[in-house]
PAVEX-461060 format. One record per residue (C-alpha): residue in three letters; x negated, y, z. Coordinates in steps of 0.05 Angstrom, whole numbers. Layout:
 rest   east  north     up
  Ala      X      Y      Z
...
END
This chain:
 rest   east  north     up
  Met    864   -335   1041
  Leu    815   -307    989
  Met    830   -238    961
  Pro    789   -197    911
  Lys    724   -174    941
  Pro    730   -102    965
  Asp    698    -52    920
  Ala    645    -17    963
  Asp    642     42    915
  Val    717     55    921
  Ile    713     51    997
  Ser    655    100    998
  Arg    696    148    955
  Arg    755    144   1004
  Thr    752    218   1024
  Glu    751    239    951
  Ile    811    194    936
  Ile    850    222    995
  Thr    838    293    970
  Ala    861    274    900
  Met    924    241    926
  Gln    940    300    971
  Gly    936    344    910
  Ile    990    301    876
  Val   1034    284    936
  Pro   1031    342    985
  Gly   1054    346   1057
  Glu   1061    280   1094
  Gly   1059    238   1031
  Val    989    211   1043
  Ile    974    167   1104
  Ser    901    156   1121
  Asp    899    150   1197
  Glu    881     79   1218
  Asn    936     74   1271
  Glu    989     96   1221
  Leu    963     49   1167
  Gln    977    -10   1212
  Ala   1051     -3   1197
  Tyr   1034    -24   1125
  Asp    984    -80   1138
  Cys   1031   -137   1116
  Asp   1099   -152   1089
  Gly   1147   -206   1115
  Leu   1091   -258   1110
  Met   1060   -233   1175
  Ala   1008   -288   1181
  Tyr    963   -247   1134
  Arg    944   -175   1147
  Glu    898   -123   1117
  Leu    894    -48   1126
  Pro    902    -11   1060
  Leu    851     41   1037
  Ile    907     92   1044
  Val    983     95   1035
  Val   1015    143    986
  Leu   1090    158    990
  Pro   1112    195    926
  Glu   1181    225    917
  Thr   1186    233    842
  Thr   1170    193    779
  Glu   1122    248    758
  Gln   1083    239    822
  Val   1080    163    811
  Ser   1056    175    740
  Arg   1001    222    763
  Val    979    175    819
  Leu    973    116    771
  His    939    157    718
  His    886    180    768
  Cys    876    109    793
  His    870     83    722
  Asp    817    133    705
  Asn    778    122    769
  Asp    784     46    777
  Val    826     47    840
  Lys    872    -11    854
  Ile    946     -2    869
  Val    993    -46    910
  Pro   1067    -27    900
  Arg   1110    -35    963
  Gly   1185    -32    972
  Ala   1217    -43   1040
  Gly   1164    -94   1060
  Thr   1214   -151   1071
  Gly   1182   -197   1020
  Leu   1162   -266   1046
  Ser   1105   -286    999
  Gly   1053   -232   1013
  Gly   1067   -196    948
  Ala   1057   -128    983
  Leu    995   -150   1023
  Pro    949    -90   1020
  Leu    878    -87    994
  Ala    821    -56   1033
  Asp    799    -19    970
  Gly    868     -5    942
  Ile    923     46    951
  Thr    989     20    977
  Leu   1043     58    939
  Gly   1107     60    980
  Leu   1173     74    946
  Ser   1214     86   1009
  Lys   1227    159    991
  Phe   1261    138    926
  Asn   1326    128    966
  Lys   1382    160    926
  Ile   1438    131    884
  Leu   1436    173    821
  Asp   1500    154    784
  Ile   1561    110    795
  Asp   1594     94    728
  Tyr   1658     54    738
  Arg   1677     58    664
  Asn   1613     22    646
  Arg   1613    -18    711
  Cys   1542      1    731
  Val   1502     40    782
  Val   1438     78    769
  Thr   1395     79    831
  Gln   1326     94    856
  Pro   1286     33    878
  Gly   1283     49    952
  Val   1359     43    961
  Thr   1377    -19   1001
  Asn   1414    -76    968
  Leu   1475    -70   1014
  Ala   1479      6   1004
  Ile   1498     -5    931
  Thr   1558    -48    950
  Glu   1578      1   1005
  Ala   1576     58    955
  Val   1626     25    908
  Ser   1668    -18    955
  Gly   1720     37    963
  Ala   1737     30    889
  Gly   1741    -46    895
  Phe   1672    -62    866
  Tyr   1609    -95    893
  Tyr   1538   -115    873
  Ala   1534   -191    870
  Pro   1462   -211    889
  Asp   1461   -211    965
  Pro   1396   -234    999
  Ser   1400   -248   1073
  Ser   1358   -186   1084
  Gln   1405   -143   1043
  Ile   1415    -94   1100
  Ala   1341    -76   1095
  Cys   1311   -100   1028
  Ser   1306    -50    972
  Ile   1334    -58    902
  Gly   1265    -44    872
  Gly   1236   -102    912
  Asn   1295   -145    890
  Val   1277   -132    818
  Ala   1203   -146    830
  Glu   1217   -213    862
  Asn   1281   -231    823
  Ser   1318   -240    889
  Gly   1378   -285    898
  Gly   1429   -292    953
  Val   1489   -333    974
  His   1532   -310    916
  Cys   1481   -321    861
  Leu   1506   -391    846
  Lys   1566   -362    809
  Tyr   1544   -291    793
  Gly   1470   -299    778
  Leu   1404   -275    806
  Thr   1378   -204    801
  Thr   1355   -216    729
  Asn   1428   -230    710
  Asn   1452   -165    742
  Val   1399   -114    721
  Leu   1415    -74    658
  Gly   1355    -27    656
  Val   1294      0    691
  Glu   1247     59    688
  Ile   1176     34    699
  Val   1110     71    704
  Leu   1051     33    674
  Met    981     32    703
  Asn    958     87    656
  Gly   1013    133    680
  Glu   1059    123    619
  Val   1133    124    637
  Val   1175     72    599
  Arg   1250     58    599
  Leu   1275    -12    586
  Gly   1349    -26    575
  Gly   1403     21    600
  Lys   1477     20    613
  His   1490    -26    555
  Leu   1495   -101    566
  Asp   1438   -122    520
  Ser   1378    -92    485
  Glu   1346   -101    418
  Gly   1275   -128    408
  Tyr   1234   -167    457
  Asp   1264   -179    525
  Leu   1215   -136    563
  Leu   1267   -124    617
  Gly   1266   -199    630
  Val   1190   -197    633
  Val   1190   -141    685
  Thr   1243   -172    729
  Gly   1207   -221    775
  Ser   1137   -195    755
  Glu   1119   -184    829
  Gly   1088   -115    821
  Leu   1035   -139    772
  Leu   1058   -100    711
  Gly   1080    -32    735
  Val   1117     10    787
  Ile   1193     12    781
  Thr   1222     81    794
  Glu   1294     72    772
  Val   1342     13    765
  Thr   1409      6    731
  Val   1451    -52    757
  Arg   1518    -79    738
  Ile   1574    -80    789
  Leu   1633   -128    791
  Lys   1705   -121    811
  Lys   1720   -156    877
  Pro   1758   -221    868
  Thr   1831   -219    886
  Thr   1823   -278    933
  Ala   1764   -307    970
  Thr   1768   -365   1019
  Gly   1713   -399   1059
  Met   1707   -472   1079
  Leu   1665   -505   1132
  Leu   1646   -577   1117
  Gly   1610   -616   1171
  Phe   1572   -682   1159
  Glu   1538   -735   1202
  Thr   1474   -734   1159
  Asn   1436   -684   1117
  Glu   1437   -734   1060
  Ala   1513   -737   1060
  Ala   1517   -661   1057
  Gly   1466   -659   1000
  Gln   1506   -711    962
  Cys   1570   -671    972
  Val   1536   -611    940
  Ala   1518   -652    879
  Asp   1588   -681    875
  Ile   1622   -612    878
  Ile   1578   -584    823
  Gly   1583   -649    783
  Ala   1659   -642    784
  Gly   1652   -576    747
  Ile   1668   -531    807
  Ile   1625   -469    814
  Pro   1638   -437    882
  Gly   1624   -364    894
  Gly   1573   -389    945
  Met   1552   -456    975
  Glu   1502   -456   1032
  Met   1475   -511   1076
  Met   1448   -512   1148
  Asp   1421   -570   1188
  Lys   1433   -585   1262
  Leu   1376   -543   1289
  Ala   1397   -483   1247
  Ile   1471   -492   1266
  Gln   1456   -493   1340
  Ala   1409   -434   1339
  Thr   1457   -393   1297
  Glu   1518   -409   1337
  Glu   1483   -389   1401
  Phe   1461   -324   1369
  Val   1524   -303   1332
  Gly   1582   -346   1357
  Ala   1610   -358   1287
  Gly   1651   -418   1310
  Tyr   1607   -471   1277
  Pro   1617   -543   1300
  Leu   1559   -566   1343
  Asp   1569   -641   1337
  Val   1549   -648   1264
  Glu   1480   -658   1232
  Ala   1493   -614   1172
  Leu   1542   -559   1152
  Leu   1563   -533   1084
  Ile   1593   -464   1077
  Val   1633   -462   1012
  Glu   1667   -399    986
  Leu   1718   -403    930
  Asp   1741   -339    897
  Gly   1785   -316    840
  Pro   1860   -313    828
  Glu   1900   -341    887
  Ala   1928   -400    848
  Glu   1859   -421    824
  Val   1829   -415    894
  Thr   1886   -457    924
  His   1874   -511    871
  Leu   1799   -511    882
  Ile   1806   -516    957
  Asp   1846   -580    948
  Arg   1794   -609    900
  Val   1735   -592    946
  Arg   1773   -621   1006
  Lys   1782   -687    969
  Ile   1708   -690    948
  Ala   1685   -674   1018
  Ser   1731   -727   1049
  Gln   1698   -779   1005
  Ala   1628   -758   1024
  Pro   1651   -766   1081
  Ala   1657   -699   1118
  Val   1675   -705   1191
  Val   1696   -631   1195
  Ile   1737   -594   1143
  Arg   1759   -524   1161
  Val   1789   -471   1116
  Ser   1787   -397   1134
  Gln   1856   -370   1151
  Asn   1841   -297   1141
  Glu   1787   -248   1119
  Ala   1758   -240   1188
  Glu   1747   -316   1194
  Arg   1716   -319   1125
  Glu   1668   -263   1143
  Ser   1650   -299   1208
  Phe   1630   -361   1169
  Trp   1580   -318   1130
  Ala   1558   -277   1190
  Gly   1526   -339   1219
  Arg   1490   -357   1155
  Lys   1465   -285   1145
  Ala   1437   -285   1216
  Ala   1402   -353   1210
  Phe   1332   -325   1203
  Pro   1333   -280   1265
  Ala   1369   -336   1302
  Ile   1311   -383   1289
  Gly   1264   -328   1312
  Arg   1296   -332   1381
  Ile   1277   -406   1390
  Ser   1207   -406   1361
  Pro   1148   -358   1370
  Asp   1133   -362   1295
  Tyr   1160   -394   1232
  Leu   1143   -399   1158
  Cys   1202   -390   1111
  Met   1189   -433   1050
  Asp   1221   -423    982
  Gly   1225   -477    929
  Thr   1279   -498    879
  Ile   1299   -569    860
  Pro   1351   -602    816
  Arg   1415   -606    857
  Gly   1422   -680    846
  Arg   1357   -692    885
  Leu   1379   -654    948
  Ala   1393   -716    990
  Glu   1326   -747    973
  Val   1286   -684    985
  Leu   1319   -670   1052
  Lys   1302   -740   1075
  Arg   1229   -731   1055
  Ile   1225   -663   1090
  Thr   1248   -698   1154
  Glu   1192   -749   1144
  Leu   1141   -693   1134
  Ser   1166   -660   1197
  Lys   1148   -722   1237
  Gln   1082   -729   1201
  Tyr   1060   -658   1218
  Glu   1093   -659   1287
  Leu   1128   -593   1273
  His   1203   -578   1275
  Val   1237   -553   1212
  Ala   1305   -519   1206
  Asn   1337   -523   1137
  Val   1377   -463   1115
  Phe   1386   -455   1041
  His   1425   -440    978
  Ala   1449   -510    967
  Gly   1491   -495    905
  Asp   1432   -474    863
  Gly   1381   -520    896
  Asn   1340   -463    926
  Leu   1310   -491    991
  His   1289   -448   1050
  Pro   1259   -496   1102
  Leu   1238   -457   1164
  Ile   1175   -489   1193
  Leu   1171   -474   1268
  Phe   1102   -464   1300
  Asp   1064   -424   1351
  Ala   1006   -384   1323
  Asn    976   -379   1393
  Glu    965   -455   1392
  Ala    900   -473   1358
  Gly    910   -504   1289
  Glu    986   -497   1287
  Leu    987   -444   1233
  Glu    941   -485   1189
  Arg    985   -547   1201
  Ala   1048   -508   1184
  Glu   1016   -483   1120
  Lys    997   -554   1099
  Phe   1068   -577   1115
  Gly   1096   -520   1072
  Ala   1048   -537   1015
  Asp   1072   -609   1016
  Ile   1144   -586   1012
  Leu   1129   -544    951
  Arg   1091   -601    919
  Leu   1152   -644    932
  Cys   1196   -593    897
  Val   1152   -596    834
  Glu   1148   -672    838
  Val   1223   -680    833
  Gly   1229   -633    774
  Gly   1235   -566    810
  Val   1193   -503    816
  Leu   1149   -469    868
  Thr   1195   -411    881
  Gly   1268   -391    873
  Glu   1270   -319    896
  His   1212   -301    943
  Gly   1159   -299    890
  Val   1089   -330    888
  Gly   1049   -272    918
  Val    991   -300    959
  Glu   1032   -353    995
  Lys   1039   -399    934
  Arg    983   -372    892
  Asp    936   -430    904
  Leu    991   -480    888
  Met   1003   -453    818
  Gly    959   -509    791
  Glu   1010   -559    816
  Met   1059   -533    764
  Phe   1017   -500    709
  Thr    955   -520    672
  Glu    896   -471    667
  Asp    917   -456    595
  Asp    988   -440    619
  Met    961   -390    669
  Lys    914   -359    618
  His    974   -347    572
  Gln   1011   -314    629
  Gln    951   -269    644
  Arg    948   -248    571
  Leu   1016   -217    582
  Lys    991   -180    643
  Cys    932   -155    602
  Ala    980   -121    554
  Phe   1007    -80    613
  Asp    945    -74    657
  Pro    880    -91    620
  Glu    835    -71    679
  His    874   -114    730
  Leu    884    -54    776
  Met    958    -68    790
  Asn    966   -114    851
  Pro    905   -159    836
  Gly    895   -223    875
  Lys    969   -242    873
  Val   1002   -300    835
  Tyr    941   -327    798
  Pro    888   -369    835
  Thr    835   -349    783
  Leu    832   -279    756
  His    807   -277    684
  Arg    782   -213    653
  Cys    822   -194    592
  Ala    761   -197    547
  Glu    750   -269    568
  Leu    821   -290    551
  Gly    818   -272    477
  Arg    880   -267    434
  Ile    931   -314    405
  His    922   -315    329
  Val    974   -334    277
  His    944   -332    207
  His    981   -289    156
  Gly   1030   -330    116
  Gln   1027   -390    161
  Leu   1086   -411    203
  Pro   1070   -421    277
  Phe   1107   -489    272
  Pro   1087   -515    202
  Asp   1131   -577    208
  Ile   1194   -533    205
  Pro   1215   -528    131
  Arg   1224   -460     97
  Phe   1292   -443     69
END
């Protein structure tokens, strides 16, 4: 995995940089001891590790601004880091760069029920927001499986999803505003408590930007009223293809569940052994479907889903009888990743998105790839929105298995693009998918994207080496010109 060549001059100035950072963030806010730095040498993509130059843990926006301003003036790279739960290497440190951790930004600043929003610092965990408002009957909809640990700032950086994003949207659909510090130290506010903003959609640009454009120091999210009724269904099938087709049929019928997740046999067995959620063990695939809303609507939709599933055909149809049973359905799904960790020394969690109508085909081809690479794969994913999370099982202690797992994963992502999908749904590109960007984008496409980065970070000091396989200097990219008085699309008539 090629990263930017370490800057020897920056490394030689390490003591000077440490002194400067200690002047900005006093006390224990600067970590330079090699043993302590090891806690920051990777994110959730643990196959790749690098010790950062140093780690800085600011507590205020002013400190973040001063740190970035100093780094801008002294050509020091910055890698922003949230909770470190990301799975694409987006927070992989640089040997000649400062890792800027936001873990001390851990306070909820304002809960505004009248405007149905929460203003929070970026280090607050995803689940903590829901817990803070649940007593008043509200919740925050995007719910990644790591919600107990992942931070809301990281969710914004990666545009995270979750089991309920099918109906209620990804992070980008639930963020109203951010405060962001640019590489030169300038503090900018985008959006606010209002539902929409004038001018260019810079909030949309920042959400999902993977730490390449700035450091987020405050987030405003919208909260929703809890539905009056929520019921879960377990649907078991004899083949993955039948389950995939059932997903397409449910969505095709105009039904949008609150959540619709799928697990294959290996994932079902591992999860049931770990959690004891009551999953059937004699099926090849399991769908977890949640229907929410007014009681009459939920009752009607349960009947419709039951009929669609019966025609698939489903061999198991179970409806939750109470809230505890519904929560047990989801407890198994939420614990799927650690459950797989109990049966395999290592695994790669892939992340690609496909058109829902191609699910059955793609699952069949993943099975064929599993046999080709002689590696097991457990499928656990957001079936309703086509966001796949195949877990490729391997043992890094066995020579060549990591490399084989990576090739297997790359072929899965190529398959996603081939059928009309994309390389990532919610984990980001980072370093994991960086060298596959050419499968989806032309060189001109990526140059246009980097022109946008140049507007925020012209010296490429913010998280370099991530997302783009080739880093172009801003001076090399040039500008996009539209001649005065000439329409960009001259075939469109003037009125």
